[in-house]
C-alpha positions in Angstrom: 13.0 12.4 -26.8 9.8 14.3 -26.4 7.9 14.5 -23.1 5.0 12.6 -24.7 7.3 9.8 -25.7 8.9 9.6 -22.3 5.4 9.4 -20.7 4.4 6.6 -23.0 7.5 4.7 -22.1 6.9 5.3 -18.4 3.3 4.1 -18.7 4.5 0.9 -20.5 6.9 0.2 -17.7 4.2 0.6 -15.1 1.7 -1.6 -17.0 4.3 -4.4 -17.0 4.3 -4.3 -13.2 0.5 -4.1 -12.8 -2.1 -6.8 -12.6 -5.7 -6.3 -13.5 -8.3 -7.5 -11.0 -12.0 -7.0 -10.1 -13.0 -5.6 -6.8 -16.3 -5.5 -4.9 -17.1 -2.4 -2.9 -20.0 -0.5 -1.4 -21.7 2.0 -3.7 -21.1 4.7 -1.1 -17.4 4.0 -0.9 -17.1 4.1 -4.7 -19.0 7.3 -4.9 -16.5 8.9 -2.4 -13.6 7.6 -4.4 -15.0 8.8 -7.7 -15.6 12.3 -6.2 -12.0 12.3 -4.9 -10.6 11.1 -8.2 -12.5 13.8 -10.1 -11.4 16.5 -7.6 -7.7 15.4 -8.1 -8.0 15.0 -11.8 -7.3 11.2 -11.7 -9.1 8.2 -13.0 -10.9 6.0 -10.5 -8.5 3.2 -11.4 -5.4 5.4 -10.6 -6.9 6.5 -7.2 -7.7 2.9 -6.2 -4.2 1.8 -7.3 -2.7 4.6 -5.2 -4.8 3.5 -2.2 -3.9 -0.1 -2.6 -0.2 0.8 -2.8 -0.4 2.8 0.4 -2.3 0.0 2.2 0.2 -2.6 1.0 3.2 -0.5 2.2 1.6 0.0 5.6 1.0 -3.8 5.9 4.6 -4.5 4.9 5.9 -2.0 7.4 3.8 -3.5 10.2 5.3 -6.9 9.5 8.9 -5.9 9.7 10.6 -7.3 12.7 11.3 -4.7 15.4 14.1 -4.8 17.8 13.1 -4.8 21.4 14.7 -2.6 24.1 15.9 -4.1 27.2 18.6 -6.3 28.6 21.5 -6.3 26.2 23.2 -9.2 28.1 20.7 -11.7 26.7 19.6 -13.0 30.1 15.9 -13.0 29.1 15.0 -15.5 26.3 12.5 -13.1 24.7 15.2 -10.4 24.2 16.4 -12.1 21.0 13.0 -12.7 19.5 11.5 -10.5 16.8 8.4 -8.5 17.8 5.6 -8.0 15.3 2.8 -5.4 15.4 -0.6 -6.9 16.4 -2.9 -7.8 13.5 -5.8 -5.5 13.0 -8.8 -6.0 10.9 -8.5 -3.2 8.3 -11.8 -4.0 6.6 -13.9 -2.4 9.3 
């Protein structure tokens, strides 16, 4: 199998996992992303997909239950409850 064939198969696998959507963004934000995409030799779409993946992973990581430290004897009722990171407004 040639490298080109392998890349086409890889791209086909990725496209089956992707969903096309429309976004609304400030012109200045898009200009910044376009410049970064050009600097890195990527398409704007690829750069935005990368940024969305990073943000989604960060959100998933923040929502994972964390174990609290403290009394292991279970004398305090909150010791057995999951603790979640506080919500932050990421749009600012």
